[in-house]
ROMAR-500126 format. One record per atom (N, C-alpha, C): atom name; x, y, z. Coordinates in Angstrom, 2 decimals, padded with zeros to 5 digits. Layout:
% ROMAR-500126
<atom CA | px X | py Y | pz Z>
...
This chain:
% ROMAR-500126
<atom N | px -005.46 | py 003.62 | pz -010.88>
<atom CA | px -004.92 | py 004.90 | pz -010.44>
<atom C | px -004.42 | py 005.66 | pz -011.66>
<atom N | px -004.68 | py 006.94 | pz -011.70>
<atom CA | px -004.25 | py 007.79 | pz -012.80>
<atom C | px -002.78 | py 008.15 | pz -012.60>
<atom N | px -001.91 | py 007.63 | pz -013.47>
<atom CA | px -000.46 | py 007.87 | pz -013.31>
<atom C | px -000.10 | py 009.33 | pz -013.49>
<atom N | px -000.86 | py 010.06 | pz -014.26>
<atom CA | px -000.57 | py 011.48 | pz -014.45>
<atom C | px -000.71 | py 012.24 | pz -013.13>
<atom N | px -001.65 | py 011.83 | pz -012.30>
<atom CA | px -001.85 | py 012.52 | pz -011.04>
<atom C | px -000.81 | py 012.11 | pz -009.99>
<atom N | px -000.22 | py 010.93 | pz -010.17>
<atom CA | px 000.77 | py 010.44 | pz -009.20>
<atom C | px 002.10 | py 011.17 | pz -009.33>
<atom N | px 002.39 | py 011.72 | pz -010.49>
<atom CA | px 003.65 | py 012.42 | pz -010.73>
<atom C | px 003.45 | py 013.89 | pz -010.43>
<atom N | px 004.30 | py 014.43 | pz -009.57>
<atom CA | px 004.20 | py 015.85 | pz -009.24>
<atom C | px 004.89 | py 016.65 | pz -010.34>
<atom N | px 004.21 | py 017.65 | pz -010.82>
<atom CA | px 004.81 | py 018.52 | pz -011.81>
<atom C | px 004.36 | py 019.95 | pz -011.56>
<atom N | px 004.95 | py 020.86 | pz -012.28>
<atom CA | px 004.60 | py 022.26 | pz -012.13>
<atom C | px 005.62 | py 023.00 | pz -011.30>
<atom N | px 005.33 | py 024.27 | pz -011.02>
<atom CA | px 006.31 | py 025.11 | pz -010.32>
<atom C | px 006.57 | py 024.68 | pz -008.88>
<atom N | px 005.64 | py 023.95 | pz -008.24>
<atom CA | px 005.83 | py 023.53 | pz -006.85>
<atom C | px 006.60 | py 022.21 | pz -006.73>
<atom N | px 006.79 | py 021.52 | pz -007.85>
<atom CA | px 007.51 | py 020.23 | pz -007.81>
<atom C | px 008.99 | py 020.49 | pz -007.57>
<atom N | px 009.62 | py 019.67 | pz -006.71>
<atom CA | px 011.06 | py 019.87 | pz -006.45>
<atom C | px 011.89 | py 019.48 | pz -007.67>
<atom N | px 012.95 | py 020.20 | pz -007.90>
<atom CA | px 013.87 | py 019.87 | pz -008.98>
<atom C | px 014.81 | py 018.79 | pz -008.47>
<atom N | px 014.92 | py 017.71 | pz -009.20>
<atom CA | px 015.88 | py 016.67 | pz -008.84>
<atom C | px 017.26 | py 017.12 | pz -009.29>
<atom N | px 018.27 | py 016.73 | pz -008.53>
<atom CA | px 019.63 | py 017.15 | pz -008.79>
<atom C | px 020.44 | py 016.03 | pz -009.42>
<atom N | px 021.26 | py 016.37 | pz -010.38>
<atom CA | px 022.18 | py 015.39 | pz -010.97>
<atom C | px 023.34 | py 015.18 | pz -010.00>
<atom N | px 024.14 | py 014.16 | pz -010.25>
<atom CA | px 025.32 | py 013.95 | pz -009.40>
<atom C | px 026.29 | py 015.13 | pz -009.52>
<atom N | px 026.33 | py 015.75 | pz -010.70>
<atom CA | px 027.18 | py 016.94 | pz -010.89>
<atom C | px 026.66 | py 018.10 | pz -010.04>
<atom N | px 025.34 | py 018.28 | pz -009.98>
<atom CA | px 024.75 | py 019.34 | pz -009.15>
<atom C | px 025.06 | py 019.11 | pz -007.67>
<atom N | px 024.92 | py 017.86 | pz -007.23>
<atom CA | px 025.17 | py 017.52 | pz -005.83>
<atom C | px 026.65 | py 017.74 | pz -005.50>
<atom N | px 027.53 | py 017.36 | pz -006.42>
<atom CA | px 028.97 | py 017.54 | pz -006.16>
<atom C | px 029.31 | py 019.02 | pz -006.01>
<atom N | px 028.70 | py 019.86 | pz -006.82>
<atom CA | px 028.94 | py 021.31 | pz -006.70>
<atom C | px 028.40 | py 021.83 | pz -005.37>
<atom N | px 027.21 | py 021.37 | pz -005.00>
<atom CA | px 026.59 | py 021.84 | pz -003.75>
<atom C | px 027.39 | py 021.43 | pz -002.52>
<atom N | px 027.96 | py 020.21 | pz -002.56>
<atom CA | px 028.73 | py 019.72 | pz -001.41>
<atom C | px 030.20 | py 020.09 | pz -001.47>
<atom N | px 030.65 | py 020.53 | pz -002.64>
<atom CA | px 032.06 | py 020.89 | pz -002.79>
<atom C | px 032.98 | py 019.68 | pz -002.84>
<atom N | px 032.48 | py 018.60 | pz -003.43>
<atom CA | px 033.27 | py 017.38 | pz -003.55>
<atom C | px 033.27 | py 016.94 | pz -005.02>
<atom N | px 034.11 | py 015.99 | pz -005.35>
<atom CA | px 034.17 | py 015.46 | pz -006.71>
<atom C | px 032.91 | py 014.63 | pz -007.00>
<atom N | px 032.55 | py 014.56 | pz -008.25>
<atom CA | px 031.37 | py 013.79 | pz -008.65>
<atom C | px 031.52 | py 012.31 | pz -008.30>
<atom N | px 032.72 | py 011.78 | pz -008.39>
<atom CA | px 032.95 | py 010.37 | pz -008.03>
<atom C | px 032.65 | py 010.14 | pz -006.55>
<atom N | px 032.88 | py 011.14 | pz -005.71>
<atom CA | px 032.55 | py 011.03 | pz -004.29>
<atom C | px 031.05 | py 010.91 | pz -004.09>
<atom N | px 030.29 | py 011.68 | pz -004.85>
<atom CA | px 028.83 | py 011.59 | pz -004.78>
<atom C | px 028.38 | py 010.20 | pz -005.20>
<atom N | px 028.97 | py 009.68 | pz -006.26>
<atom CA | px 028.61 | py 008.33 | pz -006.72>
<atom C | px 028.95 | py 007.27 | pz -005.67>
<atom N | px 030.06 | py 007.46 | pz -004.98>
<atom CA | px 030.42 | py 006.52 | pz -003.90>
<atom C | px 029.42 | py 006.60 | pz -002.75>
<atom N | px 029.01 | py 007.81 | pz -002.40>
<atom CA | px 028.03 | py 007.99 | pz -001.34>
<atom C | px 026.70 | py 007.33 | pz -001.71>
<atom N | px 026.32 | py 007.42 | pz -002.97>
<atom CA | px 025.10 | py 006.77 | pz -003.45>
<atom C | px 025.27 | py 005.26 | pz -003.38>
<atom N | px 026.41 | py 004.76 | pz -003.87>
<atom CA | px 026.67 | py 003.32 | pz -003.88>
<atom C | px 026.67 | py 002.75 | pz -002.47>
<atom N | px 027.21 | py 003.51 | pz -001.50>
<atom CA | px 027.29 | py 003.02 | pz -000.12>
<atom C | px 025.95 | py 003.13 | pz 000.61>
<atom N | px 025.00 | py 003.85 | pz 000.03>
<atom CA | px 023.70 | py 004.01 | pz 000.66>
<atom C | px 023.61 | py 005.21 | pz 001.58>
<atom N | px 024.68 | py 005.99 | pz 001.69>
<atom CA | px 024.65 | py 007.17 | pz 002.55>
<atom C | px 023.82 | py 008.29 | pz 001.95>
<atom N | px 023.69 | py 008.29 | pz 000.64>
<atom CA | px 022.92 | py 009.30 | pz -000.07>
<atom C | px 021.89 | py 008.58 | pz -000.93>
<atom N | px 020.62 | py 008.92 | pz -000.75>
<atom CA | px 019.53 | py 008.25 | pz -001.46>
<atom C | px 019.46 | py 008.77 | pz -002.89>
<atom N | px 019.27 | py 007.86 | pz -003.83>
<atom CA | px 019.19 | py 008.26 | pz -005.24>
<atom C | px 017.84 | py 007.88 | pz -005.84>
<atom N | px 017.55 | py 008.50 | pz -006.96>
<atom CA | px 016.40 | py 008.16 | pz -007.79>
<atom C | px 016.97 | py 007.84 | pz -009.16>
<atom N | px 016.73 | py 006.65 | pz -009.64>
<atom CA | px 017.27 | py 006.22 | pz -010.93>
<atom C | px 016.19 | py 006.45 | pz -011.98>
<atom N | px 016.50 | py 007.24 | pz -013.00>
<atom CA | px 015.58 | py 007.49 | pz -014.12>
<atom C | px 016.34 | py 007.13 | pz -015.38>
<atom N | px 016.00 | py 005.97 | pz -015.94>
<atom CA | px 016.76 | py 005.48 | pz -017.08>
<atom C | px 018.19 | py 005.24 | pz -016.65>
<atom N | px 019.12 | py 005.86 | pz -017.34>
<atom CA | px 020.53 | py 005.73 | pz -016.98>
<atom C | px 021.00 | py 006.84 | pz -016.05>
<atom N | px 020.14 | py 007.79 | pz -015.79>
<atom CA | px 020.52 | py 008.93 | pz -014.94>
<atom C | px 020.33 | py 008.63 | pz -013.47>
<atom N | px 021.25 | py 009.12 | pz -012.68>
<atom CA | px 021.15 | py 009.05 | pz -011.23>
<atom C | px 020.83 | py 010.45 | pz -010.73>
<atom N | px 019.68 | py 010.58 | pz -010.07>
<atom CA | px 019.23 | py 011.89 | pz -009.58>
<atom C | px 019.04 | py 011.82 | pz -008.07>
<atom N | px 019.12 | py 012.97 | pz -007.44>
<atom CA | px 019.00 | py 013.05 | pz -005.99>
<atom C | px 018.00 | py 014.15 | pz -005.66>
<atom N | px 017.11 | py 013.85 | pz -004.75>
<atom CA | px 016.13 | py 014.85 | pz -004.29>
<atom C | px 016.85 | py 015.82 | pz -003.36>
<atom N | px 016.57 | py 017.11 | pz -003.48>
<atom CA | px 017.24 | py 018.09 | pz -002.61>
<atom C | px 017.08 | py 017.79 | pz -001.11>
<atom N | px 015.93 | py 017.27 | pz -000.72>
<atom CA | px 015.71 | py 016.94 | pz 000.70>
<atom C | px 016.66 | py 015.84 | pz 001.16>
<atom N | px 017.03 | py 014.93 | pz 000.25>
<atom CA | px 017.97 | py 013.87 | pz 000.62>
<atom C | px 019.38 | py 014.41 | pz 000.80>
<atom N | px 019.74 | py 015.44 | pz 000.05>
<atom CA | px 021.04 | py 016.09 | pz 000.24>
<atom C | px 021.07 | py 016.78 | pz 001.60>
<atom N | px 020.00 | py 017.45 | pz 001.94>
<atom CA | px 019.90 | py 018.14 | pz 003.23>
<atom C | px 019.97 | py 017.11 | pz 004.37>
<atom N | px 019.26 | py 015.98 | pz 004.22>
<atom CA | px 019.28 | py 014.93 | pz 005.25>
<atom C | px 020.69 | py 014.37 | pz 005.41>
<atom N | px 021.40 | py 014.19 | pz 004.30>
<atom CA | px 022.77 | py 013.70 | pz 004.35>
<atom C | px 023.66 | py 014.67 | pz 005.12>
<atom N | px 023.56 | py 015.95 | pz 004.81>
<atom CA | px 024.38 | py 016.97 | pz 005.49>
<atom C | px 024.03 | py 017.01 | pz 006.98>
<atom N | px 022.74 | py 016.95 | pz 007.31>
<atom CA | px 022.33 | py 016.96 | pz 008.72>
<atom C | px 022.88 | py 015.75 | pz 009.47>
<atom N | px 022.86 | py 014.58 | pz 008.82>
<atom CA | px 023.40 | py 013.37 | pz 009.45>
<atom C | px 024.90 | py 013.50 | pz 009.69>
<atom N | px 025.61 | py 014.06 | pz 008.72>
<atom CA | px 027.06 | py 014.26 | pz 008.88>
<atom C | px 027.33 | py 015.27 | pz 009.99>
<atom N | px 026.50 | py 016.30 | pz 010.05>
<atom CA | px 026.68 | py 017.32 | pz 011.10>
<atom C | px 026.46 | py 016.70 | pz 012.47>
<atom N | px 025.46 | py 015.84 | pz 012.60>
<atom CA | px 025.18 | py 015.18 | pz 013.87>
<atom C | px 026.34 | py 014.26 | pz 014.27>
<atom N | px 026.91 | py 013.53 | pz 013.28>
<atom CA | px 028.05 | py 012.66 | pz 013.56>
<atom C | px 029.23 | py 013.48 | pz 014.06>
<atom N | px 029.49 | py 014.60 | pz 013.41>
<atom CA | px 030.65 | py 015.38 | pz 013.79>
<atom C | px 030.47 | py 016.06 | pz 015.13>
<atom N | px 029.24 | py 016.42 | pz 015.50>
<atom CA | px 029.05 | py 017.03 | pz 016.81>
<atom C | px 029.20 | py 015.98 | pz 017.91>
<atom N | px 028.87 | py 014.71 | pz 017.63>
<atom CA | px 029.08 | py 013.64 | pz 018.61>
<atom C | px 030.57 | py 013.40 | pz 018.82>
<atom N | px 031.35 | py 013.51 | pz 017.76>
<atom CA | px 032.80 | py 013.35 | pz 017.89>
<atom C | px 033.38 | py 014.46 | pz 018.75>
<atom N | px 032.84 | py 015.68 | pz 018.62>
<atom CA | px 033.33 | py 016.81 | pz 019.40>
<atom C | px 033.05 | py 016.61 | pz 020.89>
<atom N | px 032.03 | py 015.80 | pz 021.23>
<atom CA | px 031.69 | py 015.55 | pz 022.62>
<atom C | px 032.43 | py 014.35 | pz 023.19>
<atom N | px 033.42 | py 013.86 | pz 022.47>
<atom CA | px 034.16 | py 012.67 | pz 022.87>
<atom C | px 034.96 | py 012.88 | pz 024.13>
<atom N | px 035.69 | py 011.85 | pz 024.54>
<atom CA | px 036.47 | py 011.94 | pz 025.78>
<atom C | px 037.58 | py 012.98 | pz 025.68>
<atom N | px 037.97 | py 013.50 | pz 026.82>
<atom CA | px 039.05 | py 014.48 | pz 026.86>
<atom C | px 040.32 | py 013.88 | pz 026.29>
<atom N | px 041.08 | py 014.68 | pz 025.61>
<atom CA | px 042.34 | py 014.21 | pz 025.07>
<atom C | px 042.22 | py 013.59 | pz 023.69>
<atom N | px 041.01 | py 013.55 | pz 023.14>
<atom CA | px 040.86 | py 012.93 | pz 021.83>
<atom C | px 041.15 | py 013.90 | pz 020.69>
<atom N | px 041.18 | py 015.19 | pz 020.97>
<atom CA | px 041.43 | py 016.18 | pz 019.94>
<atom C | px 042.85 | py 016.69 | pz 019.99>
<atom N | px 043.15 | py 017.73 | pz 019.19>
<atom CA | px 044.49 | py 018.28 | pz 019.20>
<atom C | px 044.83 | py 018.90 | pz 020.57>
<atom N | px 046.09 | py 018.90 | pz 020.89>
<atom CA | px 046.55 | py 019.44 | pz 022.17>
<atom C | px 047.18 | py 020.80 | pz 021.91>
<atom N | px 046.77 | py 021.79 | pz 022.69>
<atom CA | px 047.36 | py 023.13 | pz 022.60>
<atom C | px 048.23 | py 023.32 | pz 023.83>
<atom N | px 049.47 | py 023.63 | pz 023.62>
<atom CA | px 050.37 | py 023.84 | pz 024.76>
<atom C | px 051.05 | py 025.18 | pz 024.64>
<atom N | px 051.31 | py 025.78 | pz 025.78>
<atom CA | px 052.01 | py 027.06 | pz 025.79>
<atom C | px 053.50 | py 026.81 | pz 025.68>
<atom N | px 054.16 | py 027.67 | pz 024.92>
<atom CA | px 055.60 | py 027.53 | pz 024.71>
<atom C | px 056.27 | py 028.78 | pz 025.23>
<atom N | px 057.17 | py 028.62 | pz 026.20>
<atom CA | px 057.91 | py 029.76 | pz 026.74>
<atom C | px 057.05 | py 030.66 | pz 027.60>
<atom N | px 057.61 | py 031.86 | pz 027.91>
<atom CA | px 056.92 | py 032.81 | pz 028.77>
<atom C | px 055.93 | py 033.66 | pz 027.99>
<atom N | px 056.10 | py 033.73 | pz 026.69>
<atom CA | px 055.21 | py 034.56 | pz 025.89>
<atom C | px 053.90 | py 033.83 | pz 025.65>
<atom N | px 052.96 | py 034.51 | pz 025.07>
<atom CA | px 051.66 | py 033.92 | pz 024.80>
<atom C | px 051.62 | py 033.26 | pz 023.43>
<atom N | px 052.56 | py 032.42 | pz 023.19>
<atom CA | px 052.58 | py 031.65 | pz 021.95>
<atom C | px 052.15 | py 030.23 | pz 022.27>
<atom N | px 051.57 | py 029.58 | pz 021.32>
<atom CA | px 051.15 | py 028.21 | pz 021.55>
<atom C | px 051.42 | py 027.35 | pz 020.32>
<atom N | px 051.40 | py 026.08 | pz 020.54>
<atom CA | px 051.66 | py 025.13 | pz 019.45>
<atom C | px 050.57 | py 024.07 | pz 019.52>
<atom N | px 050.06 | py 023.71 | pz 018.36>
<atom CA | px 049.01 | py 022.69 | pz 018.30>
<atom C | px 049.65 | py 021.39 | pz 017.83>
<atom N | px 049.39 | py 020.33 | pz 018.58>
<atom CA | px 049.89 | py 019.01 | pz 018.23>
<atom C | px 048.71 | py 018.13 | pz 017.87>
<atom N | px 048.87 | py 017.27 | pz 016.88>
<atom CA | px 047.77 | py 016.36 | pz 016.54>
<atom C | px 047.54 | py 015.36 | pz 017.66>
<atom N | px 046.32 | py 014.80 | pz 017.71>
<atom CA | px 046.03 | py 013.80 | pz 018.75>
<atom C | px 046.93 | py 012.59 | pz 018.61>
<atom N | px 047.23 | py 011.93 | pz 019.72>
<atom CA | px 048.10 | py 010.74 | pz 019.71>
<atom C | px 047.31 | py 009.49 | pz 019.48>
């Protein structure tokens, strides 16, 4: 097999992201990205000593997190914060879940 043909290059090839790029995109610290990679939640590509991430893997990670959080929102009643009315006026107070 011709190894030159196996490697995608050119303008259509996706740019791999460094852990610093991923941290900026997700708005988290770089150490958090490294922890996500170490735990297997975020897929990495190791090139020499560099840890790189494919943009599609970042999108898949975000989609998985979004799906997890929407399942939590569908949880049983009473699992979220409680909003109660205080007094006769239209004021309310939010209490954390018990």
